[in-house]
C-alpha positions in Angstrom: 31.9 -5.4 8.5 33.7 -8.0 6.5 33.1 -8.6 2.8 33.6 -11.9 1.0 34.8 -10.3 -2.2 36.0 -6.8 -3.2 32.9 -6.5 -5.4 30.7 -6.8 -2.3 32.3 -3.8 -0.8 31.5 -1.8 -3.9 27.9 -2.9 -4.4 25.3 -0.3 -5.6 23.8 0.2 -2.1 27.2 0.7 -0.5 28.3 3.1 -3.3 25.1 5.2 -2.7 25.9 5.4 1.0 29.5 6.3 0.2 28.4 9.0 -2.3 25.8 10.4 0.1 28.4 10.6 2.9 30.9 12.3 0.6 28.4 14.8 -0.6 27.5 15.7 3.0 31.2 16.1 3.9 31.9 18.2 0.8 29.1 20.6 1.6 29.7 20.7 5.3 25.9 20.5 5.7 23.8 19.1 8.4 20.5 17.3 8.1 17.9 17.9 10.8 14.8 15.8 10.9 11.9 17.0 13.0 8.4 15.8 13.6 5.5 17.8 12.1 3.6 20.1 14.5 0.2 18.8 13.2 -0.8 15.2 13.0 -0.7 13.6 9.6 -4.2 13.0 8.3 -5.0 10.6 5.5 -8.5 10.8 4.1 -9.6 7.6 2.3 -12.9 8.0 0.5 -13.8 4.4 -0.3 -17.1 3.3 -1.8 -18.0 -0.3 -1.6 -20.9 -1.5 -3.6 -22.2 -5.0 -3.9 -24.4 -6.4 -6.6 -26.5 -9.5 -5.9 -27.7 -11.4 -8.9 -30.1 -14.3 -8.5 -32.1 -16.6 -10.7 -35.2 -18.6 -9.9 -36.2 -21.9 -11.3 -39.4 -21.7 -13.3 -41.2 -23.9 -10.8 -40.1 -21.8 -7.9 -41.0 -18.7 -9.7 -44.6 -19.9 -10.4 -44.9 -21.1 -6.8 -44.0 -17.7 -5.4 -46.4 -16.0 -7.9 -49.2 -18.3 -6.8 -48.5 -17.8 -3.1 -47.4 -14.2 -2.7 -47.5 -14.3 1.2 -45.1 -17.2 1.4 -42.2 -15.0 2.3 
């Protein structure tokens, strides 16, 4: 990897990697990553409600009241 400037070599992300590597070398530890035995289950309880608001014109309202079997 080639850096444009010496500051790029010592950026925050590179310093974190360097410190993590140094800590692992100092402790002599090893990191093992294994998959879980059971599948990961995510329960999402989502409630979706919808509210419908409507208004009727006075003429339409009286027309519906006069002819209840129209709909």
